[in-house]
C-alpha positions as CSV (number, residue, x, y, z in Angstrom):
1,X,0.0,0.0,0.0
2,X,1.4,3.4,-1.0
3,X,1.5,6.4,1.4
4,X,-1.4,8.7,1.4
5,X,0.5,11.4,-0.5
6,X,1.5,9.0,-3.2
7,X,-2.0,7.8,-3.7
8,X,-3.3,11.4,-3.9
9,X,-0.6,12.3,-6.4
10,X,-1.5,9.4,-8.6
11,X,-5.3,9.7,-8.4
12,X,-8.0,12.3,-8.3
13,X,-7.6,15.3,-6.0
14,X,-10.1,13.8,-3.5
15,X,-9.8,10.2,-2.5
16,X,-13.0,8.7,-1.0
17,X,-13.6,5.1,0.2
18,X,-16.3,3.3,2.1
19,X,-16.6,-0.2,3.6
20,X,-19.9,-0.4,1.8
21,X,-18.0,-1.7,-1.2
22,X,-16.9,-4.8,0.6
23,X,-18.7,-7.9,1.9
24,X,-19.6,-7.4,5.6
25,X,-17.3,-10.2,6.8
26,X,-14.3,-8.5,5.2
27,X,-14.9,-4.9,6.3
28,X,-13.1,-4.6,9.6
29,X,-10.1,-6.7,8.5
30,X,-9.6,-4.5,5.4
31,X,-10.0,-1.3,7.4
32,X,-7.6,-2.5,10.1
33,X,-4.9,-3.7,7.6
34,X,-5.1,-1.4,4.6
35,X,-6.6,1.9,6.0
36,X,-5.0,1.5,9.5
37,X,-1.8,-0.4,9.5
38,X,-0.5,0.3,6.0
39,X,-1.9,3.7,5.1
40,X,-2.1,5.6,8.4
41,X,0.5,3.6,10.4
42,X,-1.8,2.8,13.3
43,X,-2.9,-0.3,15.1
44,X,-6.7,-0.8,15.3
45,X,-8.4,-3.1,17.8
46,X,-12.1,-4.2,18.0
47,X,-13.6,-7.1,19.9
48,X,-14.5,-10.0,17.5
49,X,-18.1,-9.9,18.4
50,X,-18.5,-6.4,17.2
51,X,-16.6,-6.8,13.9
52,X,-19.5,-8.0,11.8
53,X,-21.3,-4.7,12.3
54,X,-18.3,-2.6,11.5
55,X,-18.6,0.2,8.9
56,X,-16.4,3.1,8.0
57,X,-15.8,5.8,5.3
58,X,-13.0,8.2,4.6
59,X,-12.3,11.2,2.4
60,X,-8.8,12.6,1.9
61,X,-7.8,15.8,0.1
62,X,-4.5,17.5,-0.4
63,X,-4.2,21.2,0.4
64,X,-1.0,23.2,0.0
65,X,1.2,20.2,0.6
66,X,-0.8,19.1,3.7
67,X,-3.4,16.4,3.8
68,X,-6.9,16.9,5.1
69,X,-8.8,13.7,6.0
70,X,-12.4,13.2,7.3
71,X,-13.4,9.8,8.8
72,X,-16.6,8.3,10.0
73,X,-16.5,4.8,11.5
74,X,-17.7,2.4,14.2
75,X,-15.9,3.0,17.5
76,X,-12.6,1.1,18.0
77,X,-9.3,1.4,19.9
78,X,-6.5,3.0,17.9
79,X,-2.9,3.4,18.8
80,X,0.3,4.5,17.1
81,X,3.1,2.4,18.6
82,X,6.9,2.7,18.2
83,X,6.6,-0.2,15.7
84,X,3.9,1.7,13.7
85,X,6.1,4.9,13.7
86,X,9.1,2.9,12.4
87,X,7.0,1.2,9.7
88,X,5.1,4.3,8.4
89,X,6.9,7.6,9.2
90,X,5.0,10.8,8.6
91,X,7.1,13.6,10.2
92,X,4.0,15.9,10.4
93,X,2.3,18.4,12.7
94,X,-1.1,16.8,13.3
95,X,-4.2,19.0,13.9
96,X,-7.4,17.1,14.7
97,X,-11.1,17.8,15.3
98,X,-13.2,15.3,17.2
99,X,-16.7,16.0,15.8
100,X,-18.4,13.0,17.5
101,X,-17.5,10.0,19.5
102,X,-16.2,10.7,23.1
103,X,-13.3,8.9,24.7
104,X,-9.8,9.5,26.0
105,X,-6.3,9.8,24.7
106,X,-3.2,8.2,26.4
107,X,0.3,9.3,25.8
108,X,3.6,9.0,27.8
109,X,2.7,12.5,29.0
110,X,-0.6,11.4,30.6
111,X,-4.3,10.6,29.9
112,X,-6.7,13.2,28.6
113,X,-10.5,13.2,28.0
114,X,-11.6,13.7,24.4
115,X,-15.0,15.3,24.0
116,X,-17.1,16.1,20.9
117,X,-16.0,19.5,19.5
118,X,-12.4,19.3,20.8
119,X,-9.4,20.2,18.8
120,X,-6.1,18.3,19.3
121,X,-2.5,18.9,18.4
122,X,0.5,16.7,18.3
123,X,3.6,15.4,16.4
124,X,3.0,12.4,14.2
125,X,6.0,10.4,15.5
126,X,4.9,10.4,19.2
127,X,3.1,7.3,20.4
128,X,-0.5,7.5,21.6
129,X,-3.6,5.5,22.2
130,X,-7.2,6.6,21.6
131,X,-9.9,4.7,23.5
132,X,-13.6,5.3,22.9
133,X,-15.9,5.6,26.0
134,X,-19.0,4.4,24.2
135,X,-19.9,2.2,21.2
136,X,-21.3,5.1,19.2
137,X,-19.8,5.9,15.9
138,X,-17.1,8.5,15.7
139,X,-16.6,11.4,13.3
140,X,-13.1,12.9,13.0
141,X,-11.2,15.3,10.9
142,X,-7.4,15.6,10.8
143,X,-4.9,17.8,9.0
144,X,-1.3,16.6,8.6
145,X,1.2,19.3,7.8
146,X,4.6,18.0,6.6
147,X,7.6,19.4,8.5
148,X,10.4,18.5,6.1
149,X,10.5,22.0,4.5
150,X,10.3,24.1,7.6
151,X,13.0,23.8,10.1
152,X,11.5,26.2,12.7
153,X,8.1,24.5,12.5
154,X,9.7,21.1,12.8
155,X,11.8,22.2,15.9
156,X,8.7,23.5,17.7
157,X,6.5,20.5,16.8
158,X,8.7,17.5,17.4
159,X,8.3,17.3,21.2
160,X,4.5,17.6,21.1
161,X,2.5,14.6,22.4
162,X,-1.0,14.3,21.1
163,X,-2.9,16.8,23.3
164,X,-6.7,17.6,23.3
165,X,-7.2,21.3,23.7
166,X,-9.7,22.8,26.2
167,X,-12.6,24.3,24.2
168,X,-12.5,27.5,26.4
169,X,-8.9,28.2,25.6
170,X,-8.4,31.3,23.5
171,X,-6.0,29.9,20.9
172,X,-8.0,26.6,20.8
173,X,-11.1,28.6,19.8
174,X,-9.3,30.5,17.2
175,X,-7.7,27.3,15.9
176,X,-11.2,25.7,15.6
177,X,-12.5,28.7,13.7
178,X,-9.7,28.6,11.2
179,X,-9.9,24.8,10.9
180,X,-13.7,25.1,10.1
181,X,-12.9,27.8,7.6
182,X,-10.4,25.5,5.8
183,X,-12.9,22.6,5.7
184,X,-15.6,24.9,4.4
185,X,-13.4,26.4,1.7
186,X,-10.9,23.7,0.8
187,X,-12.3,23.0,-2.6
188,X,-11.7,26.6,-3.6
189,X,-8.3,27.1,-2.0
190,X,-5.2,27.1,-4.2
191,X,-1.8,28.8,-4.5
192,X,-0.8,31.4,-2.0
193,X,-4.2,31.5,-0.3
194,X,-4.0,27.8,0.5
195,X,-0.3,28.2,1.7
196,X,-1.3,31.0,4.0
197,X,-4.3,29.1,5.4
198,X,-2.2,26.0,6.3
199,X,0.6,28.2,7.7
200,X,-1.8,30.0,9.9
201,X,-3.3,26.7,11.2
202,X,0.2,25.5,12.0
203,X,1.1,28.6,14.0
204,X,-2.3,28.6,15.8
205,X,-1.7,24.9,16.7
206,X,1.7,25.7,18.2
207,X,0.2,28.7,20.1
208,X,-2.6,26.5,21.5
209,X,-0.1,23.8,22.5
210,X,2.2,26.4,24.2
211,X,5.0,25.7,21.7
212,X,5.1,29.3,20.2
213,X,4.8,32.8,21.6
214,X,2.1,35.3,20.7
215,X,4.5,38.2,20.0
216,X,6.1,36.9,16.8
217,X,4.9,38.4,13.6
218,X,3.6,35.1,12.3
219,X,1.7,34.6,15.5
220,X,0.0,38.0,15.3
221,X,-0.9,37.4,11.7
222,X,-2.4,34.0,12.4
223,X,-4.4,35.3,15.3
224,X,-5.7,38.2,13.3
225,X,-6.8,35.9,10.4
226,X,-8.4,33.5,12.9
227,X,-10.4,36.3,14.4
228,X,-11.5,37.2,10.9
229,X,-12.5,33.6,10.2
230,X,-14.5,33.5,13.5
231,X,-16.2,36.8,12.7
232,X,-17.2,35.6,9.2
233,X,-18.7,32.4,10.7
234,X,-20.6,34.4,13.2
235,X,-22.1,36.5,10.4
236,X,-23.0,33.4,8.4
237,X,-24.6,31.7,11.4
238,X,-26.6,34.7,12.5
239,X,-27.8,36.3,9.3
240,X,-31.4,35.6,10.3
241,X,-31.0,37.8,13.5
242,X,-32.0,41.5,12.9
243,X,-29.7,42.4,15.8
244,X,-26.6,41.1,14.1
245,X,-24.1,43.9,14.1
246,X,-20.5,44.8,14.9
247,X,-21.4,45.2,18.5
248,X,-22.7,41.6,18.6
249,X,-19.7,40.2,16.8
250,X,-17.3,42.1,19.1
251,X,-19.1,40.7,22.2
252,X,-19.1,37.1,20.9
253,X,-15.4,37.3,20.0
254,X,-14.4,39.1,23.2
255,X,-12.7,42.0,21.4
256,X,-13.3,45.7,21.1
257,X,-15.6,47.2,18.5
258,X,-12.6,49.0,17.0
259,X,-10.8,45.6,16.7
260,X,-13.7,44.2,14.8
261,X,-13.7,47.0,12.3
262,X,-9.9,46.7,11.9
263,X,-10.3,42.9,11.1
264,X,-12.3,43.7,8.0
265,X,-10.4,46.8,6.9
266,X,-7.8,44.8,4.9
267,X,-10.5,43.0,3.0
268,X,-11.8,46.2,1.4
269,X,-15.3,45.4,2.6
270,X,-16.7,46.6,5.9
271,X,-18.5,44.3,8.3
272,X,-21.8,46.0,7.7
273,X,-21.4,45.6,3.9
274,X,-20.4,41.9,4.5
275,X,-23.6,41.3,6.5
276,X,-25.8,43.0,3.9
277,X,-24.2,41.2,1.0
278,X,-24.6,37.8,2.6
279,X,-28.2,38.6,3.5
280,X,-29.0,39.5,-0.1
281,X,-27.2,36.3,-1.3
282,X,-29.4,34.3,1.1
283,X,-32.5,36.1,-0.1
284,X,-31.5,35.3,-3.7
285,X,-31.2,31.6,-2.8
286,X,-34.6,31.6,-1.1
287,X,-36.2,33.4,-4.0
288,X,-35.0,30.7,-6.3
289,X,-35.6,27.7,-4.0
290,X,-39.0,28.8,-2.7
291,X,-40.9,30.5,-5.6
292,X,-44.2,30.5,-3.7
293,X,-42.9,32.1,-0.5
294,X,-43.8,35.7,-0.2
295,X,-41.0,38.2,-0.7
296,X,-41.9,39.8,2.7
297,X,-41.3,36.4,4.5
298,X,-38.0,36.0,2.8
299,X,-36.9,39.5,3.7
300,X,-37.6,38.9,7.4
301,X,-36.1,35.4,7.3
302,X,-32.8,36.9,6.1
303,X,-32.7,39.3,9.1
304,X,-33.9,42.5,7.5
305,X,-35.8,44.7,9.9
306,X,-38.0,46.4,7.3
307,X,-39.2,45.8,3.7
308,X,-37.9,49.3,2.8
309,X,-34.4,48.4,3.9
310,X,-34.6,45.0,2.1
311,X,-35.7,46.5,-1.2
312,X,-33.2,49.3,-1.1
313,X,-30.3,47.0,-0.2
314,X,-31.3,44.3,-2.7
315,X,-31.4,46.9,-5.5
316,X,-28.1,48.5,-4.5
317,X,-26.3,45.1,-4.5
318,X,-27.9,43.3,-7.3
319,X,-29.0,46.1,-9.6
320,X,-32.6,44.7,-9.7
321,X,-35.6,44.3,-7.4
322,X,-36.5,41.0,-5.6
323,X,-39.6,40.7,-7.7
324,X,-37.8,41.2,-11.0
325,X,-35.1,38.8,-9.9
326,X,-37.6,36.1,-9.2
327,X,-39.4,36.8,-12.5
328,X,-36.1,36.4,-14.3
329,X,-35.6,33.0,-12.6
330,X,-39.1,31.9,-13.8
331,X,-38.4,32.9,-17.4
332,X,-37.3,29.9,-19.5
333,X,-33.5,29.7,-19.9
334,X,-33.1,33.1,-18.2
335,X,-29.8,33.9,-16.5
336,X,-30.2,35.3,-13.0
337,X,-29.1,38.9,-12.7
338,X,-27.0,38.2,-9.6
339,X,-25.8,35.0,-7.9
340,X,-24.2,36.4,-4.7
């Protein structure tokens, strides 16, 4: 079995695989040997009586030299032993996100609880064991960032045991926001933008693990970009709320109102404009998806406080009215005036 990077270089940009393609009696054995032992360099254990019901799926995608993987599978014990490390070397900074499936992680540094929503950081060549605390399926994302081309990153990473990060820790929250942004946008990331996104994640991971200081220029830049990612997600998740504003975003992020405005200044688009543009984009989506829903209902569903504001903002951004936009959509073969 080739390494994950070799497979990705030889195949399509996204590699996906599921146990559904195998007979039930072969699923766990294949997952343990091919997906675990040979590909990932880990040892997988599951009681024989639970193997017949095993199922799993994985998707792997390259991004700026790193590898982003997402996995869903039945719960099992996983470990990376010294023998595994010797057999499949990775030399990577590992950033993980436990989406579902509680348990604990054991390393030579100690034992740590792992809860849904937790981020984790560690060096790939350090041994660990992951033990589920229930038989429920787990859902997991991991980004492996190669260290071979960055001596400073390698020096700061190579003593890090796998460590789950407290969800209330500042840098862990920022790491989570930037990790979600990477996952949401990975299909559109390329070139310098992808390089910067991965570099920021690496720096945030080191900050969260206590392996880097906050005063370095690369740390300040990563933190600033992470706050911007967090602000954008807050906007996206709260578009329906009329009270969405810079004050609300500042309060949620725990920063000053001035800092919020400074976050958006380099983008060339103010926070207010960002909110209004996304509200109009959502209105356009609903106008297309729900042709029988009244325009008034769509306006309020998108967080506009009044119809007058909705119509004025919609016309300013799209160059047309909501009614004309919907009419264009209903015209055979018509091209929408604006897509958002």
